[in-house]
C-alpha positions as CSV (number, residue, x, y, z in Angstrom):
1,M,174.0,133.5,90.2
2,K,177.1,133.3,89.4
3,R,177.8,137.2,90.1
4,L,176.8,136.2,93.5
5,P,179.8,135.6,96.1
6,P,179.9,131.6,96.9
7,A,178.7,132.4,101.0
8,K,175.6,133.8,99.3
9,R,175.1,131.5,97.0
10,Q,175.4,129.1,99.0
11,Q,172.8,130.6,101.1
12,L,170.4,130.6,98.6
13,I,171.0,127.0,97.1
14,G,170.1,126.2,100.8
15,V,167.6,128.7,100.9
16,L,166.1,126.6,98.1
17,V,166.6,123.7,99.3
18,G,165.2,124.2,102.6
19,T,162.2,125.8,100.9
20,L,161.6,122.9,98.4
21,G,161.9,120.6,101.5
22,L,159.4,122.9,103.5
23,I,157.0,122.6,100.6
24,C,157.2,118.8,99.8
25,A,157.1,118.2,103.5
26,V,154.0,120.2,103.7
27,Y,152.5,118.6,100.6
28,F,153.2,114.5,101.8
29,L,152.6,115.8,105.7
30,L,149.5,117.7,105.3
31,I,148.1,118.3,101.7
32,H,148.4,114.7,100.7
33,P,146.4,112.9,103.1
34,Q,143.7,115.5,103.2
35,N,143.4,114.5,99.3
36,V,143.1,111.2,100.3
37,K,140.4,111.9,102.7
38,N,138.7,113.7,100.2
39,A,138.6,110.9,97.7
40,N,137.2,108.8,100.0
41,L,134.7,111.3,101.1
42,A,133.0,111.6,97.5
43,I,133.5,107.8,97.2
44,N,131.3,107.7,100.4
45,I,129.0,110.5,99.3
46,K,128.6,108.6,95.7
47,S,127.8,105.5,98.1
48,E,125.4,106.9,100.3
49,T,123.8,108.9,97.4
50,A,122.7,105.8,95.7
51,K,121.3,104.2,98.8
52,L,119.5,108.0,99.4
53,Q,117.9,107.3,95.8
54,E,117.5,103.6,96.8
55,Y,115.1,104.5,99.7
56,Q,113.6,107.3,98.0
57,G,112.7,104.8,95.2
58,T,111.1,102.2,97.8
59,I,109.2,105.2,99.6
60,K,107.4,105.6,96.0
61,K,106.9,102.0,95.6
62,M,105.6,102.0,99.3
63,E,103.4,104.7,98.8
64,A,102.2,103.6,94.9
65,S,101.5,99.8,97.0
66,S,99.6,101.4,99.7
67,N,97.1,103.0,97.3
68,D,96.8,99.5,95.6
69,L,96.3,98.1,99.2
70,V,93.8,100.6,99.1
71,V,91.8,99.5,95.7
72,V,92.4,96.1,95.9
73,S,91.1,96.0,99.6
74,E,88.0,97.8,98.4
75,Q,87.7,95.5,95.8
76,L,87.7,92.8,98.4
77,N,85.0,94.4,100.6
78,H,82.7,94.8,96.9
79,A,83.2,91.2,96.2
80,E,82.6,89.8,100.0
81,A,79.3,92.2,99.9
82,D,77.3,89.3,99.6
83,V,79.3,86.4,100.6
84,A,77.5,84.6,104.1
85,S,78.2,85.9,107.1
86,G,76.9,85.6,110.8
87,D,73.8,83.2,111.3
88,L,74.3,80.8,107.9
89,Y,71.0,79.3,108.4
90,A,69.5,82.8,107.9
91,W,71.9,84.2,105.2
92,S,70.7,81.0,103.2
93,I,67.0,81.1,103.8
94,D,67.0,85.3,103.1
95,T,69.5,84.8,100.5
96,I,67.2,82.6,98.5
97,R,64.0,84.3,99.1
98,R,64.9,87.6,98.1
99,F,66.8,86.0,94.7
100,K,63.7,83.8,93.9
101,T,60.8,86.7,94.1
102,P,61.6,87.3,89.7
103,Y,61.2,83.5,89.1
104,H,58.5,80.9,88.7
105,V,60.3,78.7,91.0
106,E,58.8,77.1,94.5
107,I,61.3,76.5,97.0
108,P,59.5,75.1,100.3
109,N,62.9,74.2,101.9
110,V,65.9,75.5,102.3
111,G,68.1,72.7,103.8
112,Q,70.6,73.6,107.2
113,P,73.6,74.4,106.2
114,S,77.1,72.4,107.0
115,L,80.1,74.7,107.5
116,S,83.4,72.9,106.6
117,D,86.5,74.2,105.2
118,C,87.3,75.2,101.6
119,D,87.8,72.5,99.4
120,L,88.5,74.1,96.3
121,F,92.0,75.5,97.2
122,G,95.0,73.9,100.2
123,D,95.2,77.1,102.8
124,F,92.4,79.4,101.4
125,P,91.0,81.6,104.2
126,Y,87.7,81.2,103.9
127,K,85.4,78.7,104.8
128,Q,82.4,76.8,103.2
129,I,78.7,75.8,103.8
130,S,76.4,73.7,101.6
131,F,72.8,73.6,101.5
132,S,70.1,72.0,100.1
133,L,67.1,73.4,98.5
134,T,64.0,71.1,97.2
135,G,61.2,72.6,95.1
136,T,59.2,71.9,91.9
137,A,59.7,74.3,88.6
138,Y,59.4,74.1,84.9
139,Y,62.4,73.2,83.2
140,H,63.0,76.4,81.6
141,D,62.4,78.3,84.5
142,L,64.8,76.5,86.4
143,G,67.7,76.5,84.0
144,R,67.3,80.6,84.3
145,F,67.2,81.0,88.3
146,V,70.2,78.0,88.3
147,A,72.1,80.3,85.3
148,D,71.5,84.2,87.1
149,F,72.0,82.8,90.7
150,E,75.8,81.3,90.0
151,N,76.0,84.9,87.8
152,K,74.8,87.2,90.7
153,F,76.7,85.3,93.0
154,T,80.1,84.4,91.9
155,H,81.0,83.1,95.4
156,C,78.3,80.2,95.0
157,R,78.4,77.4,93.2
158,V,75.0,75.0,92.2
159,V,76.0,71.0,92.6
160,N,74.3,67.3,92.8
161,L,71.4,69.0,90.7
162,S,68.3,66.2,90.4
163,L,65.2,66.3,88.5
164,V,62.1,63.9,88.4
165,P,59.1,64.7,86.9
166,V,56.0,65.2,89.1
167,G,53.2,62.5,88.3
168,E,52.7,61.4,84.2
169,V,55.7,62.7,81.9
170,T,54.2,65.0,79.5
171,A,56.0,68.0,78.0
172,G,55.5,71.4,79.6
173,E,54.8,69.4,83.1
174,K,56.4,70.4,86.3
175,L,58.9,69.3,87.9
176,N,60.5,68.4,91.2
177,F,64.0,69.3,91.9
178,K,67.0,68.7,94.5
179,L,70.1,70.8,94.4
180,D,72.8,71.6,96.9
181,I,74.6,74.8,96.8
182,V,78.4,75.5,98.3
183,A,79.0,79.4,99.3
184,L,81.8,81.0,101.1
185,V,81.5,81.7,104.4
186,K,83.5,85.5,105.2
187,P,86.8,84.9,107.7
188,S,86.0,86.1,110.6
189,N,88.6,88.8,111.9
């Protein structure tokens, strides 16, 4: 630079300062704002990617939940297969008639069922019926009948069982019995 004449040196310094100023102006006016936008865009991409992953996780959970819903619905339909529905008196008679055939229990009278709200749980979607049975049986036969009935029909309960001997009290004699059955009723859609 010392070999250059002073005018040329001034021009060279002016060109260098102008070039440096132009480079700074391009950087601060064009490149830096674009870098800021790119950084904001990268942050937005990260947040949107996180949201997308959350949505995909929710969709996977929804698919699993819908599969679980199908399984639970099938289990509920299977459990409700023998729940009282339709004509409740016919259901009561038919259920007792079919169930008592292998047992040595005579049930000549099945009472008219009365429908009411279920008093086992609050806000329970099922109603309940209660009806009475009267008949005669030996003690052990009646015990097997009641136990097997409650085991087979898990939605039914035997309540208010009363036993009275038939005639004279002797071992092995038949008993008159009266019992009430409380059963759930399938809700209508």
